[in-house]
N, C-alpha and C positions, 0 to 999 in steps of 0.2 A: 840767954838769947832765945832758947826754945820756949821759955816761959813767956817772953814778950810776944813771940809769934802766936802762941796759943791764946794769949789774952786778946790779941788783935783779931784773931779768927772768931773767938767767942763774941767779941763786940760787934763784928760785922753780921754774924748769924743772928744775934739778938735784935739788932736794928732791922734786919730783913724780916724776921718773924713778926716784929711789931708792925711793920708796914703791911704785911700780908693780913694781919689781924684787922687793921683799920679798913683795908679794902673789903674784907669779908663782912665787917659790920655795916658797911655802906651798901650792902646788897649785891656785891660782885660775886659772891659765892666762892667756889674753889677754882674758878677760871684763872685768876692770876697765879696761883700756886702751880696749877697744871702747866701754864705757859712757861713759867720759870724753870720747871723741871724738864720740860721738853726742849727748851731752847738749845742746850748743848748738842743733843742728838740731831735736832732739826738743822742746826748750823753745819754739822759734819755732813749730813745727807745732802743739803743744798750745794755745799762747796765741792764735795767729792763725788756726788751722784748726779744731781740734776744739772748743774752747770756744765760738766763735760758732755752730757747728752745733748744739751742745747747747742754747744759748740760743734759737736759732731753733725747735728742736723744742719747747721749753717755751712759747714765745710762740704757736706755731701752735695751741695748745689753748685759746686765749682769743679772744673776739670783741671787738667794740667798734671805735671809730674814734679815731685819734690817742691811743692808749694801750692799756693792758691792761684790757679789759672783763670781762664775766662768762665763766666757764668754759664752753666749748661742746664740749669733747672733740674728736672727729674731724670736726666739722661743716665746718670750713674745708677739709679734704681732700675731703670729699664735694662741696662747692660747686665746688672747683677742677676736679675730674674731670668734673663735669656741665656746666661752663661752656663755651660754644662759643668764647669768647675765649681761654681757656686752651688748648683743643685747637688752635685756629688758631695760637697762639704756638708750641706744641710742633711743629706741622707746619712753620712757618717755620724753627725751629731745625734740624729734620731736613733740610730743603731746603738750608739754609746749610752744614751739616756735610758732606752728600753732595756738594755742589758745590765745596766748598773743599778738603777734606782729600785726596781722591785726585788732584785736578788739581794741587795744590801739590806733592804727593809726586812725581808723574810729571815735572812741569816742572823741579823742583829737581834730580832725578836726572839728567835730560838735560843741564842746565846744568853740574852738578858733573862729570859724566863728560867733557863737552867741555873744561872748564877743566883737568881732570886730565890730558888728553891733550896739550894745547898747552904750549908752553914760553915763547914770546915774549909779553910783556904779561900773563902770568898774574896777577901781583900786582895790577896795576891793575884788571883785570876782576873779580877777587875782591872788591876794595874797592867797585867800582861796584855789584855785585850785593848786597853786604851793606849798603850805605848806606841803602836804604829801610827795613830792619828797625830800624836804630838811630835813624831819624828819628821824631820824635813823631807818633803816629797822628793826633792832632787837627790838627796843623799840615799833615800830608800830606792829610788829609781836606778841609781848606779849599781846597787846590789842586784836588783832584778835583771838589769841588762847583763850582768855577769852570769846569772843563773840561766838565762835564755840565750847565751852566746851559742851560735850554731856549731862552732868548732870545739870549744872547751867548756861549755856550760854544763852544769850538773844535770839539768833536765834532760838534755840529749844523751848524756852518759847513762842515766837511768832508763831511758827509752830503749837504747841499744841493749842494755842488760836484760830487759824483759822481752826482747824480740820485736820491738816496734821500730819503724824507720825514724831516723833523725829528721827534725824539722828545721825550717829557717826561722820560725817564731816571729820575732819583731821585724824580720826582713821579708816575710811571706805576704805578697799582695793578694793571693788567691783566697776565695771565700772558704770559711771553715766548713760549710755544708758541702762544698765541692770536694774537700779533702776527706771528710767523713764518709761520704757516699761513693768514694772512689771514682769521681768524675761524672756521676749521673746528674748532679746539679751544676749548672753553668758557673764558672769561677767568679763571675762578677756579681752573682746573686748572694745577698746576705753579707754580714760583716766578714772582713778578712781575718786570717789567723793573727796578724799583727795587731789589729784592733781588739780582738778577743784577749790578747795578752795585756793590753792597756786596761780593758774592762776588769780583768781579773786583779790587776794591781790595785785599781781604785776601789774595788770591793774590799780587798784586804786593808787598804790604807784608810778608808773612810768608815768602816763598820764600827770602830771604837767610839766615835762620837754618837752614833745611833744607839749603841749598847748602853752608854751612860744615860741618855735621855729616856730610853725604855725602862731602865732600872728605876729612875726617878718616878716615872708613871706607875710602875708596878708597886712601888713602895707606898703610893698614895691610895691604892685600892684597899678598902677595909677587908680585913681577913674574915669578918663575920659573914660577908656575902659568899665567899668561897665555902666556908664551913656550912652555911645554910644550904647551898646547892649540893654539897656532898651528903648532907643528912637526908636530902630529898631523893637520893639515889643517883645523882649525876656523876659520871665518870670524869677522868682527867680531861679527855678531849672535849666533852660537853661543857665543862667548866671554862675551858679556854675559849671555846667558841661563843658561848652564851653569856659569860660573865666577864672574863678578862678582856677579850677583844672589844666588846662594846664600850667598856669603861676606859679602854686605851685609845678609842677612836680619835679624841683630840690630839693625842701624841702622835698617832700614825699619820693623821692629816698634816700636822705640822712638819713632820719629817719628810713626808711625801712632797710637799710644796718646796721645802728647803732643798731636798735632794734633787728635784727636777731643775730648779734654778741653778744649782751648782753644776749639774751635768751639762747644761747648755753653756756654762761659762768656763768649762774645764780647759786648762792650758798647760799647767806645770807637768802633769804626767805625760801628756802627748809629746811635749817638746823634749823632756828629759829622757824618756824611754827611746825615742827615735832620733835623738841628737839633732832635732830640728828637721829631720828627714820626713818625707811624706809617704814612703813605701808605695810609690806609684799612685799617690792620691788617696789611698784607702785608709790612711790615718790622719788626713788633714780635715779637722773639724772646722766649724765656722770661725772660732777664735784664732786658730792658726791661719786660716784664710785671710782674716783681717790683718793679722800680724805681718804676713808675708807681703801683702799688697801695700801696706802702710809703711813698713820699715825697710823691707828688702827691695821692693820694686819702686817705691816712691809714689804710688798712685793714692794720694791722700784723699781725694774726693771719693773715689770708688771705695776705699777702705772704710771711710766714714759712713758711706751709704750702707754698706754691709753691716756695720756696727749698729746703725739705726734699725735695720731690718731684724737683726738679732734681738735687740732690746724690745722691739714690737712683738716678736714671737714669744719672748719670755713673759711679757705682760699679758698677752692673749692666753698663753697656757695657764698662768696663775689665775686669771679670771675664770677660765673654764673649770679649773679645779675647785675654786670657791663656789661656783654655781652648781656643779654637778655633785662632786664628792662632799663639799661642805655641808650640804643638806642632810647627809646621812651621819653626821657626827653627833654623838650623844654627849651633851654637857651635863654633868651631874651637879 
């Protein structure tokens, strides 16, 4: 049976290869082959990416609750832009992205560079650093919620042991700057302590992916370049600054773009760590804002409008990164 299937697959592939060769001889070049190879990915992108975005844009033009109500045009967009809840959710999203992406990039690079330099135990350490990333975010969040429990959590037990006051952690809506400065900074300024706990969780959970990508980039750097720089008298920091980082700039740029997009789309960690709670709005990012309006309150048109605004913000941010940061990337 398996032999018949293998023969059938071989026959289909041979027929397909002959057809592509005939098209190439007719002057079509590699365009048919490229179109064939891109077809599955483009189909998935259109069905699960572009089509929902078009439907959301259509739904955002209608009002009503729990369904498609009357046509209201751009009223949902105006309501969103004028809503203080929307602006607060957008600010929470920005705080989260600024706190997560650069820190994860820096920490992952340092870990990857250290793993790249060592020899003994490298495989075990790579596995340990990558393990959190392949662990379910919801399952890991349950453990972190237990650690940050205000009454029985290990973190508060350690704080009390070393003489620091216990904190509410994931239930604390006041800003972390307000708590650190003893009240000098207004409590509404800056990310809340609850949001900082979510940021810390996602740094830990997402750094494994960046470590693996950085390791692949470091492995592609020729050792001769580092040895030549060392023979010219360059120290470790100069080698990293003038040799390693420029050659890793495509990797850093890729991870920066992907990390920013993922930060604006974060949902699992927010929802799992707060059990769907909002901690007085200080942990409600734009995705949670869309979720609550669409599924909990039933304002489909408004939720769709916020989703379109979020997609537009992600596209604009990506274009800005390509225009500004992309020009400084060195492709060897």
